[in-house]
N, C-alpha and C positions, 0 to 999 in steps of 0.2 A: 448387304449390312450382316450377316452372320449369327442370324439368331438360333436359339437353341428352343428349345421346348421340352419340358419333361411334365412328367403327371405326377401333380402331390398328393397323395397316398392318404385318403379320409374317405369317412362314409358319405357315401351319395344319396341317405335317403333325403336330405333337404336341399339339395341341389337344383339348378330349375333347370328344366324339360324340354328338349327338342322333338323332332319326330321318330328318333331313333331312341326314346327313352331320358332316363339320367344323365346330364353333362359330367363330364369332369371335370376336374378343376387343375389348368395347367399354370406354369411358371414360366416364362420367356422372358431371358435374358439376351441383350446383345451386345457388341462391344465397344457399342457408345455411351455403356447405362452400365452400373454396375448392380443395382436394386432392379430386381425381377418385377415384370408386371403380372399379376395374377388374374386369370379370365376364365370362366366356364365354356368349354367346345365339347362340340359334339363327341362322344366316343368310340362311334362308330364309321365314322369317315374322315378322315385327316385333310380333307380336301373341300374349302369351302366353298367351292363350286358345288359340293353335292350336297354340302350340308352347311347354309353361312352362318347357322349362328355364333355369336362371338358375345360374350355380356361381362362386363367389366364385375369382378366379385363384390365389389361394395355397390351394387345395385341391387335395389330392391325390390318386392311382388314379385320374391323366388312363387311362394304357392299356390299364384294365378294360373303361372306360366304351367305349371305341373298337371292340374285341375283341365284345363282347356285340351289339353293332346292327352288325357288317357280316356277324356269323356270320348274324343274321335276313335278313338282305337277300340274301346270297347263298342262302340256302332259298329265299326266296322268289320270286327269278330264275328257281330250278331249277324250281319245281312250275309256275309261269305258262309258261315254254319247252315243257314236257311237255303242258300241254293245248293249245299252239299247236299243238304236231305232229299232237295225235291231232285236232284242228277240222279240219285240213287234207283232211286224209287222211276225213272227213267230208261226205254230202253235204251240199248248201246245206239244203234242207228240215228235216233236222236238226239244223242251227244253230240257236245262240240266244244273245243276249247279255241280261245281267242288270242292268237301270241301277240298282237296288237295291245289288245287290254288287258292281258295276263288275268284271263277270269272265264270259266268254266261255265257254259249253258246249255239250255234243251232249243231246238228249233221251234219246238211249241212255245217257247214264253214270248210276250210282246216285244220284249226288248234286243231280240234277235235280228231285226230289221237293220239294228246300228254296226253287225258287223259287217253287212255286205261286203264291202269294198275291202276288207281286211282281211288278213291272213287267219283262214280258218282251219282247226283241223277236224275233218269228221269220222263221226263214229267210231267213241272213244271207249272200248269194251271194260270189261269188270277186269279181266289183267290189266288193262290199260292205266286204271285208276289206283292199283297197286302199286305200279310202278312210273310215276310220273315224271322221274328222271330221265326216263327212254325219250319222251320227246319234247319236255321243257325247255325253252333255250337256255343253255347255263349263262349266269350273270359273269362277265370278265376283268371287274374291277377289283385290281389289286389290294386297295386299299381298304376295299368296303365287303362284297359281297362276291368275290371271285370264286366262283364256282367249278370245281376241276373232278371230274368223278372218274374213281378207281377202277382199275380194270378189274374182268371177271377174276383171274387169276390172283390178283391182291386178294380180292375178298375172300377166294376161297382159302388165301391162307393165314387171313384176319381170322376167319372163320375155326382153322383147324388147332391156329395159336387160343384161341380163347377156350375149346372144349381141352385142350390139355390143362391148360389152368384151369378147368372146372369153373369157368364164368356162365352163370345162367339168365343175368339181366345184363343187357349194355346200354348206356344213356349215348347215345349218337351227337355229339355236341358240333354241328354244323356238317353233319355227315349224313345225307339223306338217303348216297346211294348204299349206305352199310345199310344203312334202317332199311330200305328196302328188301336189300338180299337177305339179314337175318329174317326177316317175315316171313319168304316166299321159301327159303332154302336150309332152315336152320329148325330144326325139331328138336325143343327144349331150351333153346335161347330167346328170349323177350328182350325186345327195344325199345326206347324210347327217346321219340327225335327233338331236339332244342334247335333251332333255325329263324334266324331273323329274314328267311325268306316269307313271307308270305301266302304268297302263292298256294302251299303246303296245307293252308286251311280249307282249300276245294276239297283236298284229298282225303285230308287225317284226322279221326275226332280228337275232343281234350284227352284221352283214355291213352295215345299213344303221338300227341305232336303237342308241343307249346312253340306259340312263336313270341322268341325269344332271343335277347340281345347278350351275346357272350362277354363284351365289356363292359359292363356293368352291370351283369347276374340281372335282367331286368325280364320279367312276364309282361309282355305289352297288355294282355288282358285280365291282369291281376291274380285274383287268386281264385279267381274259376282251373287257368291255366297250372297256376301255383299248385295248387291243393293237390289234382291231379298225380303234377311230378310226384311231388314227396309219396302220394301212395305206391308210385313205380319205386322210391328209393329203399324204403322198408324191406329189410331185409328178412323176417320170419323162419323163413326154410334154408337157412346157409344157401341161398341161393350163387351168392358171390357176387357182387354189384362192380363194375367197371366203367372209368367214365374214358370217352374216347373222344376226343379234342380234335377236328382239323380246320384249324383257322386259315382265313387271309394270309399269304405268307409277307405282306406289307405291312403287318398289324402291329401296332405295339404291346408288349409281352407284360409289362405290366398288370394293367388292367384286369388281361386275360386270367394271369396268375390267381388275381385278386380272386377274380369270378370259380375260379377251379376250389381257391381254398374255403368258398364262401359253400361250395356244395358240398364239401369234405365235409365242414363243420357241421351240416345240416346231416349227412350222411351217418354222421357220429352221435346226432342228438336225437333223430329217427331210431336207432338201433340201440338207445340207451349204451353207446360204447365211444364216449367223444375220443379215445385214442385210440379205434380202431383207424387202419389205415384203407382210404378207397382206392385201388388200383387206378391209375392213370395211363393211359396210353395219349402222348402230344405229340400228331404228325408235324413237320417242322424241316426244311432243309439243313442239311448235318453244317454247313457253315453258320446258322443264326443258331450256334451251340452256345455259344458266351449268353447269349440272351435268356434261352432255358433256365442254364447253370446260374445265371446272375438272381434269377426271377426264385428259381425252383434248385436247389444246389442238391438236391436228392435226388433227381433226373440224372439217369444214364443211358447213352445212345445203343439202340440197338443196329447193329450192321445191317439189318433188311431194305433194300431199296424200294420204296414204294412208288408202283406206278400207278398213274393217272391216263386214260383214255382218249382225255381232249386237249393234251399241252404235249407239245413235241419234244423240250423239254424234258419233263417231267416223265420221262419212259425210258424202257430198256430196249426198246427197238431201235436197231444199229443202223437203220438209213434216214432216221428221223433225230433221235436225242442225241446227248451228248456223248462225247467220246467214252466217257466212264461210267454210262449208267445213269439212271435218276439220281439226282442228289437229294430227295427227299427219305430220311430216317424217323423210326419210331424212337421218341423221349419216354423214356417209363421211371416208376419207381420203383416198378416189379424186378426181381432178382433176375438177373440177365441168363444168369443160369437154368432156367427156370421156363425160358424162350424160346421153342426148337423151331428153327427155322428148317425149311424144303430141301433135299440133298436135290431134287430132281432140279432145282433149279441153279447149281452149283452152291451151297451153302454146304458148310464142314463140322463136325466139332474138335475145338482145342481143347485136347484134356491138359494142359498145361492154367491155360484161362477156365476153364469151367465153363465154356461159353462157347454160343454158336457162330460163326464169324464167317466172311464174305472168300470166294474161292481164292482171290485174289490180297487176303490178310494174312501175311503170312509171319509167326511167331519170332518176335527178336529176342534172342538169348541176353541180352546186355538189360535190355529195359523189361524184360520180363510177362511180355504183352502183344499180343496183338494190334497193334498201333493205327492201320489205317484206318482214314474216315472216308475219302471221298472218291475210293473207287480205285485208287492204284495201289499199286506195292511198295510201301514206305521203305528206308532204306536208313540204317542208323549212320550218323555223325558224333568221332570219337571227340571231336571238340566242343562239340552240343552237350556230349552224354545223354543224345533222344533221337527218336527217330522222326525223319523229316520227308517231307516229299521228295521221289526223284528228282527233280529237274531244281532243287534249290540247292545253292551253292553259300558255303560258309562267308562270312563276313568277321574280320578278326577286329574290328572297330565297334560292331554292334554286338559280338560274342554270342552272333545266331547265324542260324541258316535261314537264308530269306531267297526271294525270288531275284534271279540274274538280272534283269533288266528292269529300267524304273524304280532301282532301289535307290532312296535318298538316305543317308544316316541321320541324318538330323529331326526326322519327322517319324521315322521307323523307329529309334531308339524316345522319343517323346511317347510314344503310344507303348512303349515294351512296361512288361509285368516284371517287376524284379524278383525272382527266384529262391532270394531268402526272406526279405522283410513282405512281400505279395504285395508292395505299390505300385503302385502305377508311375512312368513317367522315368526310369531310370533304368542302367542295366546295375548287375550282383559287384562290379568292379565300382562304382560308382554309389552304394548304399553309404548315404552317409549316419543312418539309424544305426548299422550294423558296426562301421568305423567306430562309431561315439562309444558303443558297447564294448568294443576290444579295447580302445584305450582304458576306460575305466576297471577293467577287469583285468588289464596284464596278461591276454588272452596273444595267444599269434599265429592263431588259424588262419589259415590260406593268404597266404602274401604275394601266390600266381594263382592264374586260374588253366593253366595249362603247363604239363608236362611231360615231355618224351611223344607230342602229337596228340597227346590225351587230355582231356579234362581233367582239374585237379578242385576238388570242391571245396569251395570259401569255409565252408561250417567246418568241416571235418578233417579234411586236408589228406582225404583220402582220394588214390586216381581211380576214374572206371565212372565215376556217378556225379550226377549236377544234384546241385543245391536244394531244388526241388526234390530231388527222389533221395534225398539225402537220409537214410537210418537213424542218424541222432539229432535231426532236426526236432521232433518230439521233446527228447530231454533237456538239450541243451537252448531251444529258443521256448519252452514251457508251454508248446503249441497241443492245445485244444479244439479235436473236431468233434463237430454236434451236429448230424443232418445236412452235412455238405459246409454247413459253418464255420470258419476257421477263426482262434483266435490265439495269439501269442504276444511274447514280450514288448512288442513294437505295437499294441494297441494302447 
C-alpha cells in the first residue's frame, strides 16, 4: 500500500487516552488516495499489537476515555507506593522480587504463595534496592521500552563531563542506570528519573522518580509526581540543570522533541527566565542525525561513542561490536568546545576545530573541519568538495559520492538535498529555482561545476568549495540563519 504516517503537531491535552496517556494525532496517506486519514494512535507504541488504540479523529466521547485510564493509573501507583513502604521496613532476607509478575513483595505477605512457581529473586539488600537495574530484566522492544544500560566506563565519562560543565542537577529521561550511578557515586549532583517503566515505582519515591511517557510529556500519576518534578527543576542556587534523554532508537523524534521543548519552557517559567537555555544531552545513533537536526536544528553531534553493556552492536568490545565501535553519540545544545572527552579512551583535542574529537577523526584543510561521524577516517573528494566515507566513489551523474554497489541514480537523486536552494529532490545542476534567478538577473554564475578535476561552485564560480560551503551564499542568496533554521530567497 505504501502508507505513510505523520504526526500532526498539536496540543494533546484534549486527546483521547490509551494506557500510555494522551494519544497523538496521526495523518495517514496512501498511494491510492490524496486525502490523508486522521486518527488518534498510541504515542509510545508504533505497533498496534502492543497498543491497539486507533480512533478516528471525528469520534466523540473523548473525555470519558481520559478519565478511565487516569483512575487506573492513580490506583496502581497508590498500591505500589504502599508495597514499597512495607518492603523498606522489612528485613533483607524476607524481600523478594518476582520477574514473572514484575513486582516486589515480602515472604511474609499473604500474596507470597501466588509466586511459588515463578522466577523469584530472594534476599534483596538495601544496596540492591538502590540499584534495581542490576537485577531487573531489561525491556527489549526497540519501538516502546528498549532498555540498554550504559557501561561503567561510559557512566564515569558522563559524570566527568557533568562536573566539568558545572552541572549539579540531572534529569534522567529514560536513563535509569545513570540515575542510579549519580545517586551512589556522585557527591554534589542530584538526579531525577523520568521513565515509562512502572517497575521503578517499587524502588523510588516521588521526590526522585516519576512514571512518565516522554512522547507526550505525560505524568501517569498526575500532579502528585509532576509537582515533585517541577520542584526539582527550580534552580535557586545556580545549580545548573541538565536534561539527559536516552530514548528507544526506533522512536519518532517529533513528539520527543515536543516534550523536550515543553520541559525547557517549564524550566524557564519556574526560574523566571523564559529565554534561559536548558542544556540537553540526547543519546541517539549518528545515522539519525537528520532526524535530530530537523526537529532541533540547534543540536550538534559530539564524537563520544556511547557504550551499552547489554547490546553487542552498541559497544566498543572488539569481539562483539561493529567494526568501527558503537554508533551511538551525544547530540547536544551545549557548545562542543566545552565538552572534554577522555584522552585515556583515544580522544584528542583539535586546536583548529576547538573541540574534542575521536582518534580516527582527521582534520581536513579543505573543509576546515574534523568531518568523521561513523568511526572511520573520512577522505576529501575534490569533485564533491567535501569529505566522504573512505569506501565511497564519486558518481558524475549524481554529482555526489555514494556507495559503490547497489547505487541507483534515479532513487539517489530523488532523495538529494540541493546545495543551493536546500530543497529536496534534485541536484544543483538541475535547480530550476536558481536557473530562474540567473535568467532574471542576467548573472552568469556557475556555467559548469567541474574545472580541472575540482568542483567549481555554481554560486560564485570559485574552484575548491561546494555551494553548501560557499562564503558568498549568505550575501548572494540573502540567507539568514537563526537557531539552525535557514531562510533565503527561495522561500
